[in-house]
N, C-alpha and C positions, 0 to 999 in steps of 0.2 A: 468268466472273469468279470467282476463288476467294473463299470466304467464311471467316469465323472458324470456323464450325462444321465446315469441311473439314479443319482441322488435326488431327493425331493427338493422342491423349490424352497421350502422353509429351512431345510438344513443348509442349502447353498447360501440363502440370505444371511443366516447366522455366520457362516464362514466369511462371506464378503464384508460383513459389518465390522469384522475384526482386522481387516487388511488395511494398512495405511494407504492413503490415496496415491502417494508417489510410488507404491509397489503394486498397484493394480494392473499395470500394463501386461506383465506376463500372465497374471491370473485371468484377465479377460480373454486371453488367447487360448485358454484351455479348451473351450467349446462354445458353440453358438448360444447355448442356454446361459452359461456363466456371463458371457458378454452382454446379453440382453438384460439379465437381472442386475448386473452392476450398473448399467445405465439407469434402470428403473429406481434402484436404491439411491444412487448418488444424486441424480437429478430431481428425485422426489424428496430429497433432504431427509431420508429415513435412516441413513447410515450414521448420522451424528445427531446428538441432541442439540437443542438451541443454546445450551450453556457451554458447548464446546466450540472452540475457535481453532480452525486450521489456518495458520498464518504462513507467510513467507518472509524471511528476513535475510539480509546480506551480512555475512561475517567473513573476514579474510578474503575478500574478493570472490566469494563463492555464494551461491544462492542456497539457502537452507530452508527446509520446512520446519515449522515449530508448532506444537499443539498445546493449547491451554485447556484445562478443565476447571471452570469457575464455579461448579455446582456446590463445592464444599465451603466456599468462603462465607464469612459472617455467622457461621454456626458455632456452637460451643467446642466442637471437636476441631474446627478449622481444618477440614480435610482437603484443603487445596492441594492438588497434585502438581508437583514441580513440572514445568514444561519440558518436553523432550524435543531435542533439536537433531535434525538429520540432514546432512548435505545431500542434495539431489544429484544423481549420477550424470544427468545431462550436462551439467556444468563442470564436470571434473577437469576437462581439458582447457577451459577458458577462464580468464580473470574478468570479473564483472565490476564495473565502476558504479553503475546506476541501474535501477530496475523500476519499471512502471507497470501497473496492473490495470486491466479493464476487462470485464466480461469473461473472466476465466482465462484470459491470455496474459502472458508476461512479456514485456519488451525489455530486453537486456542490452545495455550498452557495454561493450567489452573494451578491455585495455590490452593492446597488442605489444609485443616486445619492442617493436620499432616506434612505439608511442602513437601509432595510428589508432583510429577508432572504428569499430564495426558495430552493426546493429543486428540483433537476432530477436525474432518473436517465437515464443515457446508456448505450446499447449500442454500443461503438465498432465492432464487427464488422458489425452490421446497419445502423448509422447511424441508429438510432431514438432519439428523445428523449421523455421524459414529464415534464411539470411536475406537481408534487405540491401540491395545494391544502391548506392547513393546517386543522386542527380549531379551533385558535385561532392568532392571528397569531404567526408565527415571530419569535424573538428572536435577536440576533446571538450570544448566549452559549449558545443551545441546543446540546445534544450530539446526535449522530446515529450510527446504525450501520445496515448493510444485511445481510440474511441471508435464510434460507429454512428452512421446516419440513420434516418427514419426508415430506410429500406433494409437495415441490417448489414450494410456494407461496412466492413472494418477499415479504418484508416490510421495513418501515423501522421502526427503533426511534428514538424521540425522547425526550430528557430535557428537559422543559419548564422552563427556567430561571426564568421569572417566577412559576411556580406551585409553588415549592419542590422543583424537580427531580422533578416528577410524570412518570410514564412513560406515553407514548402509543405505540400501534402502528398502522401503516398496512398494510393488506392489499391487494396488487395485484389479487387476484382479485375482490374486492368493491369496489375503489376507495373505501375508507372507512377512517376512523380509529376506534380504540377506546381509552378510558382504562383502563389496567390497575389493578386494585384490589390493589396491593402496597405502597402507602405511598410517602412521599418517600424519596429517596436521600441518603446522606451528602454534605455539601458537599465532602468530600475525594475523592469519586468522580470520577476523571479520565477522563471519557468522550471527551475529545478525542484521547486517545493510545491508542485501541483498535486491535484487529486482528480480522479475520474469519477463521474457520477452520471448514471443513466445515459451513457454514451458520450457525454460531453466532458471537457476538461476545464478545471478551474485553477487559477493562479493568483498569486499576490502581485499587486502593482502599487506604485506610489505616485502621489501628486503633490507638488509644492504650491501651497496657497500662502497663508501666513506662516505655516510651518509644514512639516512633512506629514502627510495623511496617507494611511495605507488603505487599500481597497482589494476586493476580489474582482477578477475579470473572467468571463467564461468564453471559451472557444467552442462554438457550435459546429459540430461535424456535419450537420445537414446543410446549413447555409454557408459553411466555411468562412465564417466571419467572427471577429471578436466583438463581444457584447459591450454594453455600457459598464461603467464602474458600479459595483455592488458594495454597499456599505458593510463594514464590519461592526460588531455590536459594542465596540469600545473605541476610544480615541485618546489614548494617553498622551501626555505632552512629549515634546522633543527632549532628549534624543530618542532614537527609535527603540524597538523592542529588543529585549534580551533573547527571547524565543518567540517565534511565530510559526505555527505548524498546522497543516491541514490533514484531515483524515476522513474517509467515508464511513458511514454507519450502515452496514449491510446493504450497500448500494441503494439506499433509500433517502439518506440525508447526508449532509456534510457536518463535520464538527471542526472547530478551530480552537487551538490552545495558545495561550500567550502568558509570558512573564515579562514584566517591564524591567529595564535595567536599574531603575531607581527603587524597585520594590520586588526583588527577585524571589522573596519568600512567599509572595502571593501568586498562585497559579489559578487561572480561570479557564474553563472549557465551556464553549457555547455550541448548541446544536441547532440546525436549521429547522424551522417549522414549515417553511415554504422555500423552495429553491428552483429557479428557472434561469435560463440564460440572461433574462433581463429583470429579474426580481428576486429578492431574498428577504426573509424575516428570521429572527433568532429567538431562542429561549436559553436561559442560563442553565447549564447542566451541572456544573461543579465549580465551587470556589473554595480553595484550600489555603489556609495559612500554614505553610509547611514548617514554619518554625515551631509549631505546636505539636507536630507529629513525632512521637517517640520512636526512635530507631531510624529515622530518615537521615541519610548521610548529610553532613554539613555542606552548605553551598551547592545543594543539589540543583542542577539545571535540567529542565525537561527537554526531551528530544522528540523523536517520533512517538506516536501513541495510537491507541484505539479505545473506544468506550463500550461499555456494556450497560445499556439503558435499564435493563431489568434489575441487575444487581446494583446499579447506581455507583459504579466504580470506573476508573480509568486505569488502563495499563500503559505505563510510560516507560520508554526505553531510553537508556543513556549509558555513558561510561561510568564505571565505578570510581569514585574519588579516591579510594584506597589503592586501586590498581587501574590506572587510566586506560589500559588496553582490555580490561574486562567489560563485558556488556551485562547490564543488570536490567531486569524488568521489575518495576515498582507498581504494585496494585494499590491505588489510593482512593479512599472514599471521603465524602464530605464530613462525616461524623468522626473523623480521626482514624478510620480503619487504614492500616498500612501493612503490607507484606512485601518483602524484597527477595527476589530469587536471581541466582547467577545464570546467565544464558550461555556464555562461552567466552573464550579469550581470543582477542584479535592479535595479529602479528605486529601492529603498530598503532600509535595514538590515533592516526587518521582513518583507520579501517575497522572501527568498532561497529557493532551491529546496527543496521538501519532497517527499521520495520518497513515492509513493502505493502502488505495487504492483510486484512483480517476477514474472517468469515468467508473464506474462499469457497466459491461454488463452481464446480467443474463445468467446462464448456465442450460442446460438440462441434465447434467451429473448425473446419478443415483448413489446414495450412498448406 
C-alpha cells in the first residue's frame, strides 16, 4: 500500500503550495517529509507569489485570515480576485478587542464576559498559544506592542493605563515582567495605533508648541527605551487629523496615511526611505483627490491600510457608508484606479474590520 512518504518531493511541494497557511498544521503532522518541506516552502517564500498578500483582519471580535491576489489589477481584463476571508479556529472561543503583529506572531487582547482583559500570543504557523499572566491586572485601556531585541528575545510592551501609563516589559525567555524606570508617558501617546518594524514598535505622539504637532516615537526593545521625536512628512494646521494611520511594508519600511479634517477628500500616503529608532526620512507614495474617483463612496474616510509598492496602489479598509457595519476594502491608485470589494459584515458599528498585518511571513518561534 502506498504511503504519503512515498510521494515525490515535487508532488508534495505542489500539494503544500495549495494549502492555506491556517490549515497547514494537520498537513504538517502527516509525516516528517511533509513537515520539513512545508517549512522549506513557507520560509523560503516559494508558496506564494510576491503579488499575493496573506493578511489578518479582525471582524466581529474574531481574528480572520484574508488573502488578496493583486496580480490582475490594472490590466484590461481586471482579473482582480475578490479576497477570501476565513475565521481562524484558534479564536473560536474568545472575543478579541485588539491584535498586534510582529515577526510572525500575533498578540491578541481579549474581552472577557466580566469585562476583564487577558492577553494571548499566538503563532499561526506552529499553532501554538501562550497566555500571558499580568504583573498587575490588565485594564481594557492598556496599550500593548510586540517586538524583539538584538539577541532575538521576544518581548511585550505594556502601557499600564491605571498607573499613569507606566511602562512594563514582559520577556518571553524569563517568563517575567519588569517595570521600566523611564517615567510615565504623555496622555497623548497613542499606543493603540502603533506598528512593529524590525523588532521595534512605533507610535504616534503629540507635542504642543504654538499648536499641536504630531510625531512618531520608537520603543527600542534592545535598549528598552523610548527614542526621540521623529518627524512626520506633513504638518497640517490645527485642528488635528481626521485620520492618521501606520502600517509596515513587508517588514522593511513604515508607511503613514493621513486625511485632514478640513480636506478629507485628499488622502496622502508616505513611505520611509530610512527608519531607525532615532532617525527617519520619507518619500511620498500616493496622493489622491478622492472626489475625482468615480465609484468611491461619498465622504469616504480611510481606516487601516497596506501598500503595494510594485503595483503603486493602497488597499484601504473601512466601513461601508451604505451599511455601516459592512467592511470594505478599497484598492486606490494615484492615476484614478479604484476598485471596492466587500469583506464581511460586523455585528455592530464599532466592530467593523480592522486590518492587522499584511504580507504575513510564518515564524518558527516556539511559544
